[in-house]
C-alpha positions as CSV (number, residue, x, y, z in Angstrom):
1,M,-67.0,12.3,-40.0
2,L,-66.5,9.8,-42.8
3,N,-67.2,6.1,-41.9
4,R,-65.0,3.9,-44.1
5,T,-65.2,0.7,-42.0
6,N,-68.3,-0.7,-43.6
7,D,-66.9,-0.2,-47.1
8,R,-63.9,-2.4,-46.7
9,P,-63.4,-5.3,-49.1
10,L,-63.3,-8.8,-47.8
11,D,-60.2,-11.0,-47.5
12,N,-60.0,-14.7,-48.6
13,D,-61.7,-15.8,-45.3
14,G,-64.7,-13.5,-45.8
15,D,-63.6,-11.1,-43.1
16,A,-63.2,-7.4,-43.8
17,E,-59.8,-6.6,-45.1
18,I,-57.6,-4.4,-43.0
19,R,-55.6,-1.6,-44.6
20,I,-51.9,-1.6,-43.9
21,R,-50.1,1.6,-43.1
22,I,-46.4,2.0,-42.3
23,V,-44.3,4.7,-40.5
24,A,-40.7,4.2,-41.6
25,A,-37.8,5.6,-39.5
26,I,-34.5,5.0,-37.9
27,P,-34.3,4.4,-34.1
28,R,-34.6,7.4,-31.7
29,S,-36.5,9.5,-34.3
30,G,-39.8,9.7,-32.6
31,S,-41.5,6.8,-34.2
32,T,-42.8,5.4,-30.8
33,L,-44.5,8.8,-30.3
34,F,-46.4,8.0,-33.6
35,M,-47.4,4.6,-32.1
36,R,-48.8,6.4,-29.0
37,I,-50.7,9.0,-31.1
38,F,-52.4,6.5,-33.4
39,Q,-53.3,4.0,-30.6
40,E,-55.8,6.7,-29.7
41,A,-57.6,6.3,-33.0
42,P,-60.5,3.8,-32.5
43,E,-60.2,2.3,-36.0
44,C,-56.4,1.7,-35.7
45,G,-54.4,-1.2,-34.4
46,V,-50.8,-0.3,-33.8
47,T,-47.8,-2.6,-33.9
48,S,-44.1,-2.5,-34.4
49,R,-41.1,-3.9,-36.3
50,L,-42.9,-6.7,-38.2
51,V,-40.3,-6.5,-41.0
52,L,-37.2,-6.0,-38.8
53,M,-38.0,-8.6,-36.2
54,G,-40.3,-11.1,-38.0
55,N,-37.4,-13.6,-38.6
56,H,-35.3,-12.9,-35.5
57,R,-35.5,-16.5,-34.4
58,L,-33.9,-17.7,-37.6
59,E,-30.2,-18.6,-37.6
60,G,-27.7,-17.1,-39.9
61,D,-27.7,-13.6,-41.5
62,F,-30.5,-11.1,-40.9
63,Q,-33.5,-11.6,-43.1
64,P,-36.4,-9.1,-43.2
65,D,-39.9,-10.6,-43.0
66,Y,-42.2,-9.2,-45.7
67,T,-45.3,-11.2,-44.6
68,I,-47.1,-7.9,-43.8
69,F,-47.0,-7.0,-47.5
70,H,-47.7,-10.3,-49.3
71,N,-49.8,-12.2,-46.8
72,P,-50.8,-10.0,-43.9
73,S,-53.8,-12.1,-42.8
74,A,-51.3,-14.8,-41.7
75,L,-49.9,-12.6,-39.0
76,G,-51.3,-12.8,-35.4
77,V,-51.4,-9.0,-35.1
78,Y,-53.5,-8.8,-38.2
79,Q,-55.9,-11.4,-36.9
80,E,-56.1,-9.7,-33.5
81,A,-56.8,-6.4,-35.2
82,Q,-59.7,-8.1,-37.0
83,R,-61.1,-9.5,-33.8
84,N,-60.9,-6.0,-32.2
85,G,-62.9,-4.5,-35.1
86,K,-60.0,-2.4,-36.5
87,S,-60.0,-1.2,-40.0
88,I,-56.3,-0.1,-40.2
89,L,-53.1,-1.8,-39.0
90,I,-50.2,0.7,-38.5
91,S,-46.7,-0.8,-38.1
92,K,-43.7,1.2,-37.0
93,E,-40.9,-0.2,-39.2
94,E,-37.3,0.8,-38.4
95,L,-33.9,0.3,-39.8
96,G,-31.6,-1.0,-37.0
97,H,-28.7,0.6,-35.2
98,E,-26.1,-2.0,-35.7
99,C,-24.8,-2.3,-39.3
100,R,-22.7,-5.3,-38.4
101,K,-26.0,-7.2,-38.1
102,G,-27.2,-6.0,-41.5
103,E,-30.0,-4.0,-40.0
104,C,-29.1,-0.6,-41.2
105,D,-29.4,-0.9,-45.0
106,Y,-32.0,-3.5,-45.7
107,D,-35.1,-2.8,-47.8
108,I,-38.1,-2.0,-45.6
109,F,-40.3,-2.4,-48.7
110,P,-39.7,-5.4,-51.0
111,N,-41.0,-3.6,-54.1
112,Q,-42.9,-0.5,-55.3
113,S,-46.3,-2.2,-55.0
114,S,-45.7,-2.6,-51.3
115,I,-45.1,1.1,-51.0
116,E,-48.3,1.9,-52.9
117,R,-50.3,-0.4,-50.7
118,A,-48.8,0.8,-47.3
119,R,-48.7,4.5,-48.2
120,P,-45.7,5.0,-45.9
121,A,-44.9,8.1,-43.8
122,F,-41.2,8.5,-43.7
123,L,-40.2,10.1,-40.4
124,F,-37.0,12.1,-40.3
125,R,-35.4,13.7,-37.3
126,D,-32.5,16.1,-37.1
127,P,-29.5,13.7,-37.3
128,I,-27.6,15.7,-34.6
129,R,-30.4,15.0,-32.2
130,V,-30.7,11.4,-33.3
131,F,-27.1,10.6,-32.6
132,D,-27.2,12.5,-29.3
133,S,-30.1,10.3,-28.3
134,W,-28.2,7.2,-29.5
135,K,-25.3,8.1,-27.4
136,A,-27.6,8.7,-24.4
137,V,-28.6,5.0,-24.5
138,G,-25.1,3.7,-25.2
139,W,-25.2,3.4,-29.0
140,T,-22.0,5.1,-30.3
141,D,-21.4,3.7,-33.8
142,M,-21.7,6.7,-36.0
143,E,-21.2,4.6,-39.2
144,S,-24.4,2.8,-38.4
145,L,-26.2,6.1,-38.1
146,L,-24.8,7.3,-41.4
147,I,-25.7,4.2,-43.3
148,A,-29.2,3.9,-41.8
149,Y,-30.1,7.6,-42.3
150,R,-28.9,7.5,-46.0
151,K,-30.9,4.3,-46.6
152,L,-34.1,5.8,-45.2
153,Y,-33.6,9.0,-47.2
154,E,-32.8,7.1,-50.5
155,T,-35.9,4.9,-50.0
156,W,-38.1,7.9,-49.6
157,R,-36.6,9.7,-52.6
158,A,-37.2,6.6,-54.7
159,S,-40.8,6.3,-53.6
160,N,-43.6,7.7,-55.7
161,Q,-46.5,9.9,-54.5
162,S,-47.8,7.0,-52.3
163,A,-45.3,8.1,-49.7
164,I,-44.8,11.3,-47.7
165,A,-41.9,12.7,-45.6
166,I,-42.4,14.4,-42.3
167,T,-40.0,15.6,-39.7
168,Y,-40.1,15.0,-36.0
169,E,-39.4,18.7,-35.4
170,E,-42.5,19.8,-37.4
171,L,-44.6,17.2,-35.4
172,I,-43.6,18.6,-32.0
173,Y,-44.1,22.2,-33.0
174,H,-47.3,21.7,-35.1
175,P,-48.9,18.5,-34.1
176,D,-52.4,19.3,-35.2
177,R,-51.3,20.2,-38.7
178,I,-48.9,17.3,-39.2
179,I,-51.3,14.6,-37.8
180,R,-54.1,16.0,-39.9
181,H,-51.8,15.6,-42.9
182,I,-51.0,12.0,-42.1
183,C,-54.6,11.1,-41.4
184,Q,-55.6,12.5,-44.8
185,H,-52.8,10.5,-46.4
186,W,-53.7,7.3,-44.6
187,G,-57.5,7.6,-44.8
188,I,-58.0,8.1,-41.1
189,D,-60.6,10.3,-39.5
190,F,-58.7,13.1,-37.6
191,S,-59.8,14.0,-34.1
192,P,-58.0,16.3,-31.6
193,S,-58.3,13.4,-29.1
194,L,-55.4,11.8,-30.9
195,L,-53.1,14.4,-29.3
196,A,-54.3,13.8,-25.7
197,F,-53.1,10.4,-24.7
198,Q,-55.8,8.5,-22.7
199,H,-54.7,4.9,-23.4
200,P,-51.9,3.5,-21.2
201,F,-48.5,3.4,-22.9
202,G,-47.8,0.0,-24.4
203,D,-51.5,-0.7,-25.3
204,F,-50.3,-2.0,-28.7
205,L,-50.6,-5.2,-30.7
206,F,-47.5,-7.3,-30.3
207,S,-46.2,-9.8,-32.8
208,T,-44.2,-11.7,-30.2
209,E,-43.9,-12.0,-26.4
210,R,-40.4,-10.5,-26.8
211,E,-41.9,-7.3,-28.3
212,R,-44.5,-7.1,-25.6
213,Q,-41.8,-7.4,-22.9
214,I,-39.8,-4.7,-24.5
215,Y,-42.6,-2.1,-24.8
216,A,-44.9,-3.0,-21.9
217,V,-42.5,-4.3,-19.2
218,D,-38.8,-3.8,-19.6
219,N,-38.3,-0.4,-21.3
220,P,-34.7,-1.4,-22.0
221,L,-32.1,1.4,-21.7
222,G,-35.0,3.8,-21.0
223,L,-35.9,3.8,-24.7
224,F,-39.5,4.8,-24.1
225,T,-39.2,6.9,-20.9
226,T,-39.9,10.3,-22.6
227,V,-43.0,9.3,-24.6
228,Q,-44.2,7.1,-21.7
229,S,-44.0,9.9,-19.2
230,N,-45.9,12.5,-21.2
231,Q,-49.7,12.6,-21.8
232,S,-49.3,14.9,-24.8
233,I,-46.6,15.9,-27.3
234,N,-43.7,17.7,-25.5
235,A,-41.9,20.2,-27.7
236,D,-39.3,21.1,-25.1
237,I,-37.0,18.1,-25.1
238,K,-33.5,19.4,-24.7
239,S,-30.4,17.8,-26.1
240,H,-28.2,15.6,-23.9
241,N,-25.2,17.6,-25.4
242,L,-23.2,14.4,-25.8
243,L,-21.6,15.0,-29.3
244,T,-18.1,16.3,-29.7
245,M,-17.5,19.2,-32.1
246,A,-15.9,16.7,-34.5
247,E,-18.9,14.4,-34.3
248,K,-21.2,17.4,-35.0
249,D,-19.1,18.4,-38.0
250,Q,-19.2,14.8,-39.4
251,V,-22.9,14.3,-38.9
252,E,-23.9,17.6,-40.3
253,Q,-21.6,17.3,-43.4
254,S,-22.8,13.8,-44.1
255,L,-26.5,14.0,-43.3
256,G,-27.5,17.6,-42.7
257,G,-28.4,18.3,-46.4
258,M,-30.7,15.3,-46.5
259,Y,-32.5,16.3,-43.4
260,M,-33.1,19.9,-44.6
261,A,-34.3,18.6,-48.0
262,T,-37.1,16.7,-46.2
263,Y,-38.8,20.1,-45.5
264,G,-39.4,20.5,-49.2
265,D,-41.2,23.7,-50.3
266,R,-40.7,25.2,-46.8
267,F,-37.0,24.8,-47.1
268,N,-36.9,26.3,-50.6
269,S,-39.0,29.3,-49.5
270,I,-36.7,30.1,-46.6
271,R,-33.7,29.8,-48.9
272,N,-35.2,32.2,-51.3
273,T,-36.0,34.7,-48.5
274,L,-32.4,34.5,-47.2
275,S,-31.0,34.9,-50.7
276,Q,-32.5,38.4,-50.8
277,K,-30.8,39.6,-47.7
278,T,-27.7,41.7,-48.4
279,H,-26.4,41.8,-44.8
280,F,-25.9,38.8,-42.4
281,G,-25.5,39.9,-38.8
282,F,-24.1,37.7,-36.1
283,D,-23.8,37.8,-32.3
284,L,-20.2,36.8,-31.5
285,D,-20.0,35.1,-28.1
286,D,-21.6,31.7,-28.0
287,T,-22.9,32.1,-31.5
288,L,-19.8,32.1,-33.6
289,H,-17.4,30.8,-31.0
290,E,-17.4,28.8,-27.7
291,F,-17.2,31.8,-25.4
292,R,-18.6,30.1,-22.2
293,K,-16.1,27.3,-22.5
294,A,-13.2,29.6,-23.2
295,S,-14.0,32.1,-20.5
296,G,-14.7,29.3,-18.1
297,A,-11.2,27.8,-18.8
298,A,-9.6,31.3,-18.3
299,S,-11.5,31.9,-15.1
300,A,-10.6,28.5,-13.8
301,A,-6.9,29.3,-14.3
302,V,-7.4,32.5,-12.2
303,F,-9.3,30.7,-9.5
304,A,-6.6,28.1,-9.2
305,Y,-3.9,30.7,-8.9
306,L,-5.8,32.6,-6.2
307,A,-6.4,29.4,-4.3
308,K,-2.7,28.8,-4.0
309,H,-2.3,32.2,-2.3
310,S,-5.2,31.9,0.1
311,P,-7.2,29.3,2.2
312,T,-10.2,29.8,-0.2
313,T,-10.9,26.9,-2.7
314,P,-11.3,27.4,-6.5
315,E,-14.9,26.4,-6.1
316,E,-15.5,29.2,-3.6
317,F,-13.8,31.7,-5.9
318,K,-16.0,30.5,-8.7
319,A,-19.2,31.0,-6.8
320,T,-18.2,34.5,-5.7
321,Y,-17.0,35.5,-9.2
322,G,-20.2,34.3,-10.7
323,K,-22.3,36.7,-8.6
324,I,-20.0,39.6,-9.3
325,L,-20.0,38.8,-13.1
326,K,-23.8,38.7,-13.2
327,Q,-24.1,42.1,-11.7
328,A,-21.2,43.6,-13.7
329,T,-22.5,42.5,-17.1
330,A,-26.2,43.5,-16.6
331,G,-25.7,46.7,-18.6
332,G,-24.3,45.0,-21.7
333,F,-20.8,46.7,-21.4
334,A,-22.3,50.0,-22.6
335,D,-20.2,52.2,-20.4
336,G,-17.1,52.4,-22.7
337,K,-14.5,50.7,-20.5
338,S,-11.7,48.4,-21.8
339,S,-11.6,44.7,-21.2
340,D,-8.8,45.1,-18.7
341,D,-10.8,47.6,-16.8
342,Y,-13.7,45.2,-16.5
343,R,-11.5,42.3,-15.5
344,R,-9.5,44.3,-13.0
345,E,-12.7,45.3,-11.3
346,R,-14.0,41.7,-11.1
347,F,-10.7,40.3,-9.9
348,T,-10.4,43.0,-7.3
349,A,-13.9,42.5,-6.0
350,S,-13.4,38.7,-5.8
351,M,-10.2,39.1,-3.8
352,Q,-11.7,41.6,-1.4
353,A,-14.7,39.3,-0.9
354,H,-12.3,36.7,0.4
355,E,-10.1,39.2,2.4
356,I,-7.1,38.8,0.1
357,E,-4.8,41.8,0.0
358,V,-5.1,43.5,-3.4
359,K,-1.7,44.1,-4.9
360,E,-1.1,45.6,-8.3
361,E,1.5,43.0,-9.1
362,M,-1.0,40.2,-8.5
363,I,-3.7,42.0,-10.5
364,L,-1.4,42.4,-13.5
365,H,-0.4,38.7,-13.3
366,L,-4.1,37.7,-13.2
367,L,-4.9,39.8,-16.3
368,I,-2.1,38.2,-18.2
369,L,-3.1,34.7,-17.0
370,Y,-6.7,35.2,-17.9
371,K,-5.9,36.5,-21.4
372,T,-3.4,33.8,-22.3
373,S,-5.7,31.0,-21.0
374,L,-8.6,32.5,-22.9
375,Q,-6.6,32.6,-26.1
376,S,-5.6,29.0,-25.9
377,A,-9.2,28.0,-25.4
378,L,-10.8,30.0,-28.2
379,T,-12.7,27.7,-30.6
380,L,-15.1,28.4,-33.4
381,K,-18.5,26.8,-33.4
382,P,-19.0,23.9,-35.7
383,G,-19.6,25.1,-39.2
384,A,-18.8,28.8,-38.4
385,S,-15.8,29.2,-40.6
386,Q,-17.5,27.4,-43.5
387,L,-20.6,29.5,-43.2
388,L,-18.7,32.8,-43.2
389,T,-16.7,31.7,-46.2
390,Q,-19.9,30.7,-48.0
391,L,-21.5,34.1,-47.3
392,K,-18.5,36.0,-48.5
393,G,-18.4,33.9,-51.6
394,I,-21.9,35.0,-52.6
395,G,-21.3,38.6,-51.9
396,K,-23.0,39.0,-48.5
397,T,-21.9,41.7,-46.0
398,I,-21.1,40.2,-42.6
399,V,-21.7,42.3,-39.5
400,I,-20.9,41.4,-35.9
401,V,-23.3,43.0,-33.4
402,T,-22.2,42.2,-29.9
403,E,-22.3,43.3,-26.3
404,G,-18.8,43.5,-24.9
405,P,-15.6,45.6,-24.7
406,E,-14.7,46.8,-28.2
407,D,-11.0,45.9,-27.7
408,A,-11.8,42.4,-26.5
409,Q,-14.2,41.7,-29.4
410,R,-11.7,42.8,-32.0
411,W,-9.0,40.7,-30.3
412,T,-11.3,37.7,-30.3
413,L,-12.0,38.0,-34.0
414,E,-8.3,38.2,-34.8
415,H,-7.4,35.2,-32.7
416,L,-10.3,33.2,-34.1
417,G,-9.0,33.9,-37.5
418,I,-12.2,35.4,-38.9
419,A,-11.4,39.1,-38.7
420,D,-10.8,39.3,-42.5
421,Q,-14.3,37.9,-43.2
422,V,-16.0,40.6,-41.1
423,D,-17.1,43.8,-42.8
424,A,-18.3,45.6,-39.8
425,L,-18.1,45.3,-36.0
426,V,-20.6,47.2,-33.8
427,T,-20.3,46.8,-30.1
428,S,-22.4,48.1,-27.2
429,N,-19.2,49.3,-25.7
430,A,-18.4,51.7,-28.5
431,V,-22.0,52.8,-29.2
432,G,-23.1,53.2,-25.6
433,K,-26.3,51.2,-26.0
434,S,-27.1,47.6,-25.2
435,K,-29.0,45.3,-27.5
436,T,-32.1,45.8,-25.4
437,D,-31.6,49.6,-25.4
438,G,-31.6,50.3,-29.2
439,L,-28.2,49.0,-30.4
440,F,-29.9,47.4,-33.5
441,G,-31.3,50.7,-34.6
442,V,-27.9,52.2,-34.5
443,V,-26.6,49.3,-36.6
444,L,-29.1,50.0,-39.3
445,Q,-28.2,53.7,-39.3
446,R,-24.5,53.1,-39.5
447,L,-24.8,50.7,-42.3
448,G,-27.2,52.8,-44.2
449,I,-29.6,49.9,-44.8
450,E,-33.3,49.1,-44.2
451,A,-34.3,46.4,-41.7
452,G,-35.5,44.2,-44.5
453,D,-32.0,44.1,-45.9
454,M,-30.7,42.2,-42.9
455,V,-31.0,38.9,-41.1
456,F,-29.5,38.5,-37.6
457,V,-28.3,35.3,-35.9
458,G,-27.9,35.1,-32.2
459,D,-28.1,32.7,-29.2
460,N,-30.0,34.8,-26.7
461,W,-33.8,35.0,-27.3
462,K,-34.4,38.2,-25.4
463,R,-31.2,40.2,-26.3
464,D,-30.7,38.9,-29.8
465,V,-34.0,37.8,-31.3
466,V,-36.6,40.0,-29.6
467,S,-34.4,43.1,-29.8
468,A,-33.6,42.7,-33.5
469,R,-37.3,41.9,-34.3
470,E,-38.3,45.1,-32.6
471,E,-36.3,47.0,-35.3
472,G,-38.0,44.9,-38.0
473,I,-34.9,42.7,-38.6
474,M,-35.5,39.0,-39.6
475,T,-33.9,36.7,-37.0
476,V,-32.4,33.2,-36.7
477,F,-32.4,31.9,-33.2
478,Y,-29.3,29.8,-32.6
479,D,-30.4,27.3,-29.9
480,E,-27.8,24.5,-29.6
481,Q,-29.9,22.5,-27.1
482,G,-33.2,22.9,-28.9
483,S,-34.9,21.6,-32.0
484,V,-34.9,23.0,-35.5
485,K,-37.9,25.2,-36.4
486,L,-38.3,26.3,-40.0
487,D,-41.3,28.6,-39.8
488,G,-41.8,31.8,-41.8
489,D,-42.2,33.8,-38.5
490,E,-39.5,31.9,-36.5
491,L,-36.3,30.3,-37.7
492,R,-34.5,28.2,-35.1
493,I,-31.3,26.2,-35.7
494,N,-29.0,24.2,-33.5
495,S,-25.9,24.3,-35.7
496,L,-24.4,26.8,-38.1
497,W,-24.1,24.0,-40.7
498,K,-27.9,24.1,-41.0
499,L,-27.8,27.8,-41.7
500,G,-25.3,27.1,-44.4
501,G,-27.7,24.7,-45.9
502,L,-30.3,27.4,-46.0
503,V,-28.0,29.9,-47.8
504,K,-27.7,29.6,-51.5
505,A,-24.3,29.1,-52.9
506,P,-23.1,30.1,-56.4
507,G,-24.8,27.9,-59.0
508,D,-27.4,26.6,-56.5
509,V,-30.8,26.0,-58.0
510,G,-32.6,25.9,-54.7
511,D,-34.3,22.6,-55.2
């Protein structure tokens, strides 16, 4: 390993000068995880929010404190780092979450020379997940998110080669590679021990007692619970699922392009690969529309009706129906029956399970009730309509490959208003094969294309992703509760807006 400590220049007091390094982010982006990683580096002292909170005692409007850039040795944390024999002081600097206080759009760096000295790492996280995390702790001002995210992005874009951009998502999936990259950028010796946390959380350098209380004692709003409770990087942190569809649309349309651009060459490489695909295949239920919510609403209407005609509660009917449904759908609807046939069987079995007399008149009523309730609840996923329009605009062939009754899937496409954008519908019901039993091979044969001509998007890892890959088809895993992953061998998205960002539109230059 290199030893840089003894080669450091001296400051005005004759002590070895400590190098300043900055990670710049907005709140709830994973910046505290960075603090925990680098507190494991023996040459590093780690602190937080020197610029944001340095002048918090002053009255009047918010004023950032730039002492860390123009006179760092005046700071107590710098002096403490010197006493502890540290050669690098890393500060997590954040834009705030309340624009009314002026915290969201201030300049973290006062000038270009401060950027060159601090060699910042700009940390970006998927804005959908950021706002979801904000809402989980009670921060609901989307305008503050939009302002802060744009400011961080613009600051990075205006920086020179002294700065780098990284994403939280790449960090959790590829921690070794990303931390090596940052260590090289910052002049720190990398060790795998950085990724196995041995120091207690909160073993940082604190500029004020208030900061120490926040990190080491109070943990207000549970801000640090996740990073505090894990001894290594956890890639399986699920969404709180707190955003409405309208909020997802607004966040993605406003910030999604900026986030995707932070992937740089990786983003452009994937765009180029997708641009060569002639056929875009999609699963239908819970990929292009909110099937679980719609079918849940339709089923609830049926349970409520049955409860009025028996001593059984809607909750009891729901439990029974769930067991029947799981058994009935195991074959992927490959036996050729109609949607009414399937529903009739399930309703009849549910009534018999609770000793309700099965009458044809009631069954017909339930069929109508289910279908009308389902229709009223049908909703496209955020970004679905725009994505299909975009694909058609650049001449792509759109194929729906789905497990379900043929008549029900055609009916669904019509009532979602996207039937005219679909070039081909292939169902397990009509083919007689499920996705796990060779349906994708039939799709390629029917379309007369090679596997390399197609990319398939679906929400079920086993039935969509694994099954399509077995036929050699490129896949995109639609995982609403998960984190984005843009790897050559695995593409994972959590909104269709992001896939739209990866698809070249007419006139796009791809950079």
